[in-house]
N, C-alpha and C positions, 0 to 999 in steps of 0.2 A: 706699697709699693713697690718699694726699694727693695724692704725684708725678700719680697718673693722675688727678684730680680738676683738677689742677691745668694739663693736657696733652691733654685731649680730645684732642686732631689723633691722638694716638700708641692707637696699637690695644696689647688687655691681647696680642696675639700680641706684637706687636715688646717691649713692657715687658718683657716674659714672657723674652726674648729676651735685650735688654742688660742683666739680670739677672745672667739662667746659670738660672735657673731650671732642674729638672731634664737638670741636664749634672754631668757630677760630675768637679770639676775635674784636671787630669790630677795626678801623681801621686799621688792621697792617698792608696791602699795604704800607699806608704810613708810619708805624715807617719802615719801609728796606728804606728808604729812610734818617732816618736821622741816623742808623746804616753805609748807605755808606757813607755820611758825616764827620759822625768824628771816627769815623774807620779804622785801617790799622795794618798790621802785626807788631811782632818789629821791627820782619829782609828780609822784599819783597822780592821777587829775583826776583822783577815784573812783573811777569806772571798772568796774568787776573784770573786762577783759583786753584793757590794759597789767588790773593785776596778774590774769588768767594769764598770758602771751606772754608776760616778765617770767613768773614761775618755768609758763614750760621748758621759754624758752633753755634755765638754769637750766632744768632736770634729765632736758636731752644732749648735754651734755656729758654727760655719765650714762643715757639709754638709750646711746644713738645706735643703727643696731642691731637694739634688740632688743627695743617695745617700741610701737608704731603710737606715729605722736597722735593721735583721737585718744589710744588708750591711755595715755601719760592723760591728756589734754583735761580727758573723764576725769582718771582718775583729780585731776586737780578743785577741779570743780562742785565735785566728789564733796575736797574737802573742807570744802569755802565753802560750802553750805549753796549756791550756784547750779544752779538749772544750767544743761546744753538746749543752746537756742540756735 
């Protein structure tokens, strides 16, 4: 928002396009597999739901505003081999 206020000559549309909002990054689904393989909660309770929520939080750091959380969660659960409940 500060950038937009400091650069009033730019439209909201051009700003959104520049930062890639609403545009899924190429290969984002493939990166989900790496999250599932490489990360686990520090204090796991053993549940699939806890792990899925944890991974969703990590993934959404990069994907927020670009891919819906529902799509990311589905990709995570698919990668984990769990069914969406």
